[in-house]
C-alpha positions in Angstrom: 7.6 -12.2 -10.3 5.0 -10.0 -8.7 6.0 -7.3 -6.2 3.9 -6.1 -3.3 4.3 -2.4 -2.6 3.1 -0.5 0.5 3.6 2.7 2.3 3.6 4.2 5.8 2.1 7.6 6.5 4.5 9.3 9.0 2.8 12.7 9.4 2.3 12.4 13.2 6.0 11.5 13.7 7.2 14.4 11.6 4.8 16.8 13.4 6.2 15.7 16.8 9.7 16.3 15.6 8.7 19.9 14.8 6.8 20.5 18.1 3.4 20.3 16.5 1.4 17.9 18.6 -2.3 18.3 17.7 -4.3 18.5 14.5 -5.8 21.7 15.8 -2.4 23.4 15.7 -2.1 22.4 12.0 -5.4 23.9 10.8 -4.3 27.6 10.9 -0.9 26.7 9.5 -2.6 25.1 6.5 -5.0 28.0 6.2 -2.1 30.4 5.9 -1.0 28.4 2.8 -4.5 28.5 1.2 -5.6 25.0 2.3 -9.1 25.2 3.9 -9.7 22.0 5.7 -12.1 21.5 8.6 -10.7 20.4 12.0 -12.1 16.9 11.5 -10.5 16.6 8.0 -7.1 17.6 9.4 -7.7 15.1 12.3 -8.3 12.3 9.9 -5.2 13.3 7.9 -3.1 13.2 11.1 -4.5 10.1 12.7 -5.2 7.9 9.7 -3.4 6.8 6.6 -4.8 8.6 3.5 -5.3 6.7 0.3 -5.4 9.9 -1.8 -3.8 13.2 -1.1 -3.6 16.3 -3.3 -0.2 17.6 -4.1 -1.2 21.0 -2.8 -1.8 19.6 0.7 1.4 17.6 0.5 3.4 20.7 -0.5 1.8 22.7 2.3 2.6 20.0 4.9 6.2 19.9 3.6 6.5 23.7 3.8 5.0 23.8 7.4 7.2 21.0 8.6 10.3 21.8 6.6 10.5 18.3 5.2 10.2 16.4 1.9 7.5 14.1 0.7 9.9 11.2 1.4 9.9 12.2 5.1 6.1 12.0 5.2 5.7 8.7 3.2 7.9 5.7 3.8 7.6 3.2 1.0 8.3 -0.5 0.9 8.4 -3.2 -1.7 8.9 -6.9 -1.5 8.5 -10.0 -3.7 5.1 -11.4 -3.4 6.2 -15.1 -3.8 4.1 -18.0 -4.9 0.6 -18.1 -3.4 -0.2 -21.3 -1.6 -3.5 -23.0 -2.1 -5.8 -24.0 0.7 -5.2 -27.7 0.2 -1.4 -27.3 0.0 -1.4 -28.4 -3.7 1.5 -27.3 -5.9 1.0 -24.6 -8.4 -0.3 -25.5 -11.9 2.3 -27.1 -14.2 3.7 -25.0 -17.1 1.7 -25.2 -20.3 4.4 -27.1 -22.2 3.9 -30.1 -19.8 0.1 -30.2 -20.2 0.2 -33.0 -22.8 1.7 -35.4 -20.3 -1.2 -34.8 -17.9 -4.0 -35.8 -20.4 -5.7 -39.0 -19.5 -5.1 -42.0 -21.7 -8.0 -44.0 -23.1 -8.6 -47.3 -21.4 -8.0 -50.5 -23.3 -10.4 -53.3 -22.6 -9.0 -56.8 -23.3 -11.3 -59.8 -24.0 -11.3 -62.4 -21.3 -9.4 -65.5 -22.2 
């Protein structure tokens, strides 16, 4: 069975819990830890959900906010289930039953 995994980026929530309310406040705090990001890059980090994030930035954020990576990223996983087709047909039969689905040759009988 396939599993669908996802995550929620919670940086803004964790920042608010630590009285840091804007991306602008975060820029000098990151710079103190050797992370040189522009204000627009930090804004995107705070307001969006990153697909990639360096571990150095993650470690700096955790240090600034006294939190763990698990506080910043909430993960989820669920079973994907059987995908339905547009016509509502059932999924394809198992391979072992394929012989039963083959067409039989037609027999033509002479007219009597």
